[in-house]
C-alpha positions in Angstrom: 14.6 -31.9 22.9 13.0 -28.4 23.4 15.9 -26.7 21.6 15.5 -29.1 18.6 11.8 -28.4 18.4 12.6 -24.6 18.3 15.2 -24.9 15.6 12.6 -27.0 13.6 9.9 -24.3 14.1 12.6 -21.6 13.1 13.5 -23.4 10.1 9.9 -23.8 9.0 9.3 -19.9 9.5 12.3 -19.2 7.4 11.0 -21.5 4.7 7.5 -20.0 5.0 9.0 -16.4 4.7 11.1 -17.5 1.8 8.3 -19.1 0.0 6.0 -16.2 0.4 8.6 -13.8 -0.6 9.6 -16.0 -3.7 6.1 -16.4 -5.0 5.2 -12.8 -4.1 8.4 -11.9 -5.9 7.2 -13.7 -9.1 3.8 -11.9 -8.8 5.6 -8.5 -8.4 8.0 -9.2 -11.4 4.8 -9.6 -13.5 3.2 -6.6 -12.0 6.4 -4.6 -12.7 6.3 -6.0 -16.3 2.7 -5.0 -16.9 3.5 -1.7 -15.1 6.4 -1.1 -17.3 4.3 -1.6 -20.5 1.3 0.5 -18.9 3.5 3.2 -17.7 5.4 3.4 -21.1 2.1 3.7 -22.9 0.8 6.4 -20.6 4.2 8.3 -20.8 4.2 8.3 -24.6 0.6 9.4 -25.1 0.2 11.7 -22.0 3.6 12.8 -21.0 4.4 14.2 -17.4 1.0 15.9 -17.3 -0.9 12.7 -17.6 1.3 11.1 -15.0 0.7 13.9 -12.7 -3.1 13.7 -13.3 -3.1 10.0 -12.8 -1.2 10.1 -9.6 -3.7 12.6 -8.2 -6.6 10.4 -9.2 -4.9 7.2 -7.7 -4.5 9.1 -4.4 -8.0 10.1 -4.3 -9.2 6.5 -5.2 -7.0 5.1 -2.3 -8.2 7.6 0.3 -11.9 7.2 -0.8 -11.8 3.4 -0.6 -10.1 3.5 2.8 -12.9 5.6 4.2 -15.5 3.5 2.4 -14.1 0.4 3.9 -13.8 1.9 7.4 -10.0 1.3 7.4 -10.5 -2.2 8.9 -8.6 -4.4 6.6 -5.5 -4.6 8.8 -7.7 -5.3 11.7 -9.6 -8.1 10.0 -6.3 -9.8 9.0 -4.9 -9.5 12.5 -7.8 -10.9 14.4 -8.5 -13.7 11.8 -5.0 -14.8 12.3 -5.2 -14.4 16.1 -8.2 -16.4 16.4 -7.1 -19.3 14.2 -8.1 -21.6 17.0 -11.4 -20.0 17.8 -14.0 -20.4 15.0 -16.7 -18.4 16.9 -14.7 -15.4 17.3 -13.4 -15.6 13.7 -16.9 -15.6 12.4 -17.8 -12.4 14.4 -14.9 -10.7 13.0 -15.8 -11.6 9.4 -19.3 -10.7 9.8 -18.9 -7.5 11.7 -16.4 -6.2 9.2 -18.4 -7.1 6.2 -21.8 -5.4 7.3 -19.9 -2.3 8.5 -17.9 -2.1 5.2 -21.1 -2.5 3.0 -23.1 0.2 5.0 -20.2 2.7 5.1 -19.5 2.1 1.5 -23.1 2.9 0.5 -23.0 6.3 2.3 -19.5 7.1 0.8 -20.7 6.4 -2.5 -23.6 8.8 -2.2 -21.3 11.6 -0.9 -18.9 10.9 -4.0 -21.7 10.9 -6.5 -23.4 14.2 -5.6 -20.0 15.8 -4.8 -18.4 14.5 -8.1 -18.0 18.0 -9.6 -16.5 19.5 -6.5 -14.0 16.7 -5.9 -13.0 16.6 -9.7 -12.3 20.4 -9.9 -10.1 20.2 -6.7 -8.3 17.1 -7.5 -7.8 17.3 -11.4 -8.4 21.1 -11.6 -10.7 20.4 -14.6 -14.4 19.4 -14.5 -13.9 17.9 -17.9 -13.3 14.6 -16.1 -16.2 14.6 -13.9 -17.7 11.4 -15.6 -14.8 9.6 -14.1 -15.8 10.6 -10.6 -19.5 9.6 -11.2 -18.3 6.1 -12.4 -16.0 5.6 -9.4 -18.8 6.4 -6.9 -21.0 3.9 -8.6 -18.2 1.1 -8.6 -16.8 2.0 -5.2 -18.6 -1.0 -3.5 -16.8 -3.4 -5.9 -13.4 -2.0 -4.7 -14.2 -2.1 -1.1 -15.6 -5.7 -1.3 -12.4 -6.8 -3.0 -10.3 -5.2 -0.3 -12.4 -6.9 2.3 -12.1 -10.4 0.7 -8.3 -10.2 0.3 -7.9 -9.1 3.9 -10.0 -12.2 5.0 -7.8 -14.5 2.8 -4.7 -12.9 4.3 -5.9 -13.7 7.7 -6.3 -17.3 6.7 -2.8 -17.1 5.3 -4.0 -18.3 1.7 -1.0 -16.5 0.3 -1.0 -18.4 -3.1 -4.6 -17.2 -3.8 -3.7 -13.6 -3.0 -0.7 -13.7 -5.2 -2.7 -15.3 -8.0 -5.3 -12.5 -7.7 -2.5 -9.9 -7.8 -1.1 -11.5 -11.0 -4.5 -11.6 -12.8 -5.3 -8.0 -11.5 -1.9 -6.9 -13.1 -2.9 -8.3 -16.5 -6.4 -6.9 -16.4 -5.0 -3.4 -15.6 -2.6 -3.6 -18.4 -5.1 -4.5 -21.0 -7.5 -1.7 -19.8 -4.9 0.8 -19.6 -3.6 0.4 -23.1 -6.9 0.1 -24.8 -8.5 3.0 -22.9 -5.5 5.3 -23.1 -4.6 4.9 -26.7 -8.3 5.4 -27.7 -9.4 8.2 -25.4 -6.3 9.8 -24.1 -6.3 11.4 -20.6 -9.9 10.5 -20.0 -9.4 6.9 -21.0 -6.3 6.5 -18.6 -8.3 7.9 -15.9 -11.2 5.6 -16.6 -8.9 2.6 -16.6 -7.5 3.5 -13.1 -11.0 3.4 -11.8 -12.2 0.2 -13.6 -9.3 -2.0 -13.4 -9.3 -1.9 -9.6 -13.0 -2.8 -9.5 -13.4 -5.6 -11.9 -10.9 -7.8 -10.1 -13.5 -8.5 -7.3 -15.2 -11.0 -9.5 -11.8 -13.1 -9.6 -11.4 -12.7 -5.9 -15.1 -14.0 -5.2 -14.3 -17.2 -7.2 -11.2 -18.0 -5.1 -13.0 -17.1 -1.7 -16.0 -19.4 -2.8 -13.6 -22.3 -3.2 -12.2 -22.0 0.3 -12.8 -24.6 2.9 -13.8 -21.8 5.4 -16.3 -20.1 3.3 -19.9 -20.1 4.3 -22.3 -17.2 3.2 -23.8 -17.2 6.6 -20.5 -16.2 8.3 -20.8 -12.9 6.6 -24.1 -11.8 7.9 -25.2 -13.7 10.9 -22.6 -12.9 13.6 -22.5 -9.0 14.0 -20.9 -8.1 17.4 -20.5 -4.6 18.6 -17.5 -5.7 20.8 -15.7 -6.6 17.6 -16.7 -3.6 15.9 -15.0 -1.5 18.6 -11.9 -3.7 18.2 -11.9 -3.2 14.5 -12.5 0.6 14.7 -9.1 0.8 16.6 -7.6 -0.2 13.4 -9.9 2.2 11.5 -8.4 5.1 13.4 -4.9 3.8 12.6 -5.7 3.2 8.9 -7.2 6.8 8.5 -4.2 8.2 10.2 -1.9 6.3 7.8 -3.9 7.5 4.8 -3.5 11.1 6.1 0.2 10.5 6.7 1.0 9.0 3.3 -1.9 9.4 0.6 -3.3 12.6 1.5 0.1 14.1 2.2 1.3 12.9 -1.2 -1.8 14.5 -2.8 -1.0 17.7 -1.1 2.6 17.6 -2.1 1.7 17.0 -5.6 -0.8 19.9 -5.6 1.9 22.2 -4.1 4.4 21.2 -6.8 1.8 21.8 -9.6 0.9 25.4 -8.2 4.4 26.6 -7.1 6.5 24.8 -9.9 4.6 23.3 -12.8 2.6 20.1 -13.6 5.5 18.9 -15.5 7.7 18.9 -12.4 4.9 17.4 -10.5 4.9 14.7 -13.2 8.6 14.1 -12.9 8.2 13.8 -9.1 5.3 11.4 -9.6 7.4 9.4 -11.9 10.2 8.8 -9.1 7.3 8.0 -6.6 6.1 5.5 -9.3 9.5 3.8 -9.5 9.8 3.7 -5.9 6.4 1.9 -5.5 7.2 -0.6 -8.2 10.5 -1.4 -6.8 9.5 -1.7 -3.2 6.3 -3.6 -4.0 7.9 -6.9 -3.6 9.0 -5.9 0.0 5.9 -4.2 1.2 3.4 -6.8 -0.1 5.5 -9.5 1.6 5.3 -7.5 4.9 1.6 -7.3 4.5 0.9 -10.8 3.4 3.4 -12.8 5.6 4.7 -10.4 8.2 1.6 -8.9 9.7 -0.3 -12.1 10.4 3.0 -13.7 11.8 3.7 -10.8 14.2 0.0 -11.0 15.2 0.1 -14.6 16.3 3.4 -14.2 18.4 2.7 -14.0 22.1 6.2 -13.3 23.6 9.1 -10.8 22.9 11.8 -13.5 22.3 9.9 -14.9 19.2 9.3 -11.2 18.1 13.0 -10.4 18.2 13.6 -13.5 16.2 11.1 -12.7 13.5 12.1 -9.1 13.3 15.8 -9.9 13.1 15.0 -12.6 10.4 13.1 -9.9 8.4 16.2 -7.7 8.5 18.6 -10.4 7.5 16.3 -11.3 4.5 14.6 -8.4 3.2 17.0 -5.3 4.0 19.9 -6.8 1.8 17.3 -7.2 -1.0 16.4 -3.5 -0.6 19.9 -2.3 -0.5 21.0 -4.4 -3.4 18.0 -3.5 -5.4 18.5 0.3 -4.7 22.1 0.2 -5.9 21.3 -1.5 -9.0 18.4 0.8 -9.7 20.6 3.9 -9.1 23.4 2.6 -11.4 20.8 1.8 -14.3 18.7 5.0 -13.6 19.1 6.1 -17.3 17.9 2.8 -18.6 15.0 2.8 -16.2 13.7 6.1 -17.2 14.2 5.3 -20.8 12.3 1.9 -20.4 9.3 3.2 -18.1 9.1 6.8 -19.4 10.3 8.9 -22.3 13.0 11.6 -22.9 10.6 14.2 -21.3 11.2 12.6 -17.9 15.2 12.7 -18.0 15.2 15.5 -15.5 14.0 12.9 -13.0 17.5 11.6 -12.7 18.5 14.1 -10.1 15.9 12.6 -7.7 17.1 9.1 -7.6 20.0 9.2 -5.1 18.0 10.6 -2.2 14.7 8.7 -3.1 16.5 5.5 -2.9 18.2 6.2 0.3 14.9 7.1 1.6 13.5 3.8 0.5 16.2 1.9 2.4 15.5 3.8 5.6 11.6 3.4 4.9 12.0 -0.6 4.9 14.3 -0.6 7.9 11.7 1.4 9.8 8.7 -0.5 8.7 10.1 -3.9 9.8 9.9 -2.5 13.2 6.8 -0.3 12.8 4.7 -3.4 11.8 4.8 -4.3 15.4 2.3 -1.2 16.2 -0.2 -2.8 13.7 0.3 -6.3 14.7 -0.1 -5.4 18.5 -2.8 -2.7 18.1 -0.6 0.0 19.6 -3.1 2.6 18.4 -1.8 5.8 20.4 1.7 5.2 19.5 0.9 4.6 15.8 -1.3 7.6 15.5 1.2 10.0 17.1 4.0 8.9 15.0 2.2 8.8 11.7 0.8 12.3 12.3 4.0 13.7 13.2 6.1 12.1 10.4 3.4 12.8 7.8 3.3 16.6 8.6 7.2 16.5 8.9 7.3 15.2 5.4 5.2 18.0 4.0 7.0 20.7 5.8 10.5 19.3 4.9 9.2 19.0 1.3 8.1 22.7 1.3 11.3 23.9 2.9 13.8 22.0 0.7 12.0 22.5 -2.6 12.1 26.3 -1.9 15.8 26.1 -1.3 16.9 23.4 -3.9 14.1 23.1 -6.3 12.4 19.6 -7.1 15.4 17.6 -5.8 14.4 19.0 -2.4 11.2 16.7 -2.5 13.5 13.6 -2.6 15.9 14.8 0.1 12.8 15.7 2.4 11.7 12.2 1.9 15.0 10.6 2.9 15.5 12.8 5.9 12.0 12.1 7.0 12.5 8.2 6.9 15.8 8.3 8.5 14.3 10.3 11.4 11.3 7.7 11.5 13.7 4.8 11.5 15.7 6.3 14.6 12.3 6.8 16.5 11.3 3.3 15.9 14.6 2.0 17.1 14.2 4.1 20.3 10.5 2.9 20.8 11.2 -0.7 20.4 14.8 -0.8 21.9 13.7 -3.3 24.7 12.3 -5.7 22.1 15.0 -5.5 19.6 18.4 -4.7 21.2 18.7 -7.5 23.9 18.8 -10.0 21.1 21.4 -8.0 19.2 23.6 -7.7 22.1 23.8 -11.5 22.9 
C-alpha cells in the first residue's frame, strides 16, 4: 500500500515537472521569438558596439536591482514554500521581506541618482548616456517590487501566473526595444532596457491582487527580526552569486573592450546572449519548479529521486538542443544578428559544451540554495567566479577571443566535478542500486 502511494506521488511529481517545463517552454519560445526580433533590430541598427553597451548596462541593472532587493528573492520563495502549512510564519516572511526591500531600494536609488555620472562613465565609458542612469535610479523601486512579487508567487507555486507575466514582459520589451532603438539609436536601446523591466510590475500587481492569499496587511504588519536574519543568509548567497556571475561578466566584457576591441566584446556578448536564450527554458524551470520542490523535501531519499528525475528530463534536452544549435550556428547568427557577427562562429563549440556542464552542475548546486547551505555556496561561488575571470585572461592572451569560451567550458566542468564530490552521499547511493 505504501509503495503504491509513493508511486502515485512520484507520478504526480513527474507530471508537475512536465507541466511546468511545458508551459515554461511555451513562454520561453515566445520570449526567444521576441528576443530574436529585438536582437535583430539592435544588431542591424547598432552593430557589435551597441550589443556590447547593452550587455554592460544589463549587467549593471541586474547587479543594482539585486543590491536594492537585498538579495532575498530566493529566500522568500524557499520559506513561503517551506511554511506552506504555517500561515503565521508565511506572513512574517512576506512582510519582513517587503519592508526591508522597500527601505534598501530607496537608499540604493539615492546612491544611483547622485552617482549617475560616475557609474555611466565607468560602465559605458561615455557620459552622453547619463540620463539613462538617472531614469534607472528613479524607476528602480518598480523593478525590485516586481522581483519581490514574483518570488512570492513562486513560493505559492503559482507557476501559470509567473509564466503569463513572463510572456507579457517579452512583448512589452519587444515593442519598446523596436520603437526606441529605431527612433533614438543607442540611447533608445539603453532606455528600453531600463523601462521594459520596470513597467511590467503593474501587470504583476494585477495578478497578485487576484490571488486567494493576498491581503495588503500581510505586507506591512508582521515584520520579524528573526525572519530578517533568515533572509539575510540568502542575501549573502545572492550577493556572492551576483559577484560570481554578473560582476565577473561585466569585468570580462570590460577587459575585452580594453585589451581587444568593443567589436570583439560585442561578439562575445553575442554568444553569451545566445546561451542565455537557449538555457532560459531550463534555468527558469529550475527556479520556478525545482527550488520550491527541493525546499519542501525533508529526506535524502526523496532528494535523490528529485535530482535524478531532473537529470533524466532536463539534461537530455540541454544536450540535444546544444547539438542542434551547433549544427545550425550559421543560421542562428544570421537570424539573430548580422554578417558583422560571423566571427562569433568560432565560439560556439566550447560555449555549448560549457552550457551542458553548467546545467549538469546546477541540478545539484540548487541543493545549496534550497537547504540554505550558506558557507558552502559562498566559498564555491567565489572560487569559481574568480577562476572564470583568471581562466578568461589566461586563454584569451594565448588564443584570442575563443579563449573566453574555452575558459567558460573548463570552469563549469570543474564546478560540476566539485558538485558531484560535495553531494556524493546524497546522489551516488541511489545511482549504485
